[in-house]
N, C-alpha and C positions, 0 to 999 in steps of 0.2 A: 433363764436357766442355761448353763453351759454344760456341754458334754463332759468337760474335764472335772466337773463337780462329782464327788463320790456317789451321791444318791442318784444322780442322773445316769452316770456311767453304769452303775449296778442294774438299773432298770433296763437300759438298752441292751446290755449283755444278757440279762435274763430273757428278754424277748427273743433275741437271736438264738439263744440256747434252746428255748422252747420250740421254735420253728424247726431247728435242725433235728431235735429229738422227734418231733412229729413226723418229719420226713423219714427218719430212721425206722420208727415203729410201724408207720403206714406203708413203708416201701415206696415212698415218693422220692426217687433219686435226686431230682433237681432241687428239692428243698435242702437236702444234705449238701449238695455241691455248691449251692449259693450261700446258705446261712452258716455252715461250719467255718469256711474260710472268712466270710464277711464279719462274723462276730470277733474273730481274732484280729482282723484288719482294723476294726474299730479301736481295739486296744493299742495296736501299733500307732494309729494316728494320735490317740490321746497321749501316749507316752512321748511321742515326738513333740506335741504341743506343750505338755507340761515341762518338758526338758529343754525348751528353746533357750539357747544360750547357757545351757546347764553344764554340769561337770562330767567327768569320766563315767560316773555311776549312771547318769541319765542316758548317755550314749550307749553304754553296754546293755542296759535293760532294754532299750529300743532295739538293739541288734538281736538280743535274745528273743524278743517278740516276733521280729521278722523271720527268724529261723523257725520259730514255733508255727508261724503262718505257713511256711513251706512244709513243715511236718504235718500240720493238719490236712493240707491239700493232698499230700502223698498218701496218708493213711486212709483216705477214703477208698482208694483202690487197694484191696488186700494184697495184691502181688507186689506192691511197693512198700511193704512193711519195713524191710531192712533200711531202705532209703529214708523213710520217715523216722526210723529210730536214730539214724545218724544225724538228721536235722535237729532232733530234740536233744541229742547228746551235745551237739555244738551249742545249742541254746543254753543248756545247763552250764557249760563252760563260760559263756558270756555272763550269765547271772552270778556265777561264783566270782568272777573277776570284778563284777559290779559291786558285790557285797564286800569285797576286799578293799574298796576305795577308802583311803584314809586310815585304815587299820592294818593292812597287810594280810597275808594269808596265814591261816592256822593260828590266830591270836590266842585261842584257848583250846585245850584238848578235849574237854568234857563233851561239848556239842558234837564233835566229830566221832567220838567214841560211841555216843548214843545213836547217832545216825548209822554208823557202821553195824551196830548190833541189829537194828531194825532192818536195814537193807540185807544183811546177811541172813536173817531169819526168812525173809521173803524169798531170797534166792535159793535157800535150802529147800523150801517147799516146792519151788518151781523146777529146780534143776533136773529131776528125773524125767519130767514131761517135756523138757525143751528139746527141739530137734537139734541134732549135732551141729548143723550149719549155723544155728543161731546162738549157740552157747557163748562163744567169744564176744559177739556184738552185745548180747544181753549183759554179760559180765562187765564189759566196758561201760555200758549205759548205767548199770546199777552203781558202779563206782562213781560215775560223774554226778548222778543225782544225790548220792550220799555226801559227796564233797559240797555240793550246792546247799543242801540242808544244813550241814554242819557250819558252813561259813555264814549263812544267814542268821543262825541262832547265836553264833559267836559275836556277830556284829550287834545284834539286839542286846546281848548280855553286857557288852562293853559300853554301848551307848543306847539305852532304852528309850529312844525317841519314837514317836508315833509311826513315822515312816519305816523305821527299822523293825518295829514289831509287826507291821503289815508284811514286810518282806519275809520275816521268819514264819508267820502264819501261812503265807502263800507258798513258801517252800515246802512246808509240812503237808499242806493239802495236795501239792503237786506229787509228792512221794506217795500219798494215799491213792490218788487217782491212778498213777502208774501201776501200783500194786494191784488194784482192782482190775485194771485192764489186763494185766498179765495173768491173773488168776482166771479171769473169764476166758481168755484166749488159749491158755496152755494147760489149765488145771481143771476147773469146774465152771463151765458156762452157766450163766444165770440170767433170767429174764430182765431184771432191773439193772443190769450192767451198764447200758448206755446212759441211763439217768444218773447213776452214781459216779461213773467215770467222767462224763462230760460236766456234770454239776460241780464236782470237786475240782476238775481241771480249770474251768472258767472262773470259778471262785479264786483259785490259786493265781491265775494270770491277772485277774483284776486287782488283787491285793499287791502283787509285784509291780503292776503298772502304777498303782497309787503310792508305791514307795518312793516315787520320784516327786520331790517337793515342787509345787507349782508357785512360781514367783507372784502371779497375779492373785491366786486364791489365798496364798499364805505369804503376805508381804515380807515377813521376817522369819523364814523357815530356819530351823536349827540344822546345821550340817556338821558332819565330821570333816575336819580339814586334814 
């Protein structure tokens, strides 16, 4: 078995996520500090391995995962929330550029309109509770993830390949994860937030990682040129 195989990767990521969550709920800080970054680091390695000799899409997805790794580490410390937000904003810009490979930006309007409506609704709910100092960073972040989701779905609509459908599903789960995180942090805290936030987050990142075709596992992958 190879770590790059979807079933193996999902199992490894799930194990890392469970250990990080155990540390979160049990108050064991070292489990969080070790397994939260390590789980994302595994995805970075897999993305790099799957994309060896790959195209612009593979390189940009790998860059997005590395920025996500930085964001994961920064967000462990509550005082570094803004820095973590910036790291993930940059990750979303990398993913947006990756999903534009071969088709360009804004190839269809409908996915962007749908993403804007959903992002706007979440922002409307959160806005009154946001600290003044965070309103501009959060607004920029919401715009970035909305663009990423719209671009991923536009790519899947134009070329409904397995890899592109994975990217679209991953982008959607990423938006859901961030919405749950923001609601828990700024609006209504709830006990299951870590499970739901991190569960959807790592599912999203796993799907985005697997949007990179693997030349060894898929000898003749279909690509958008």
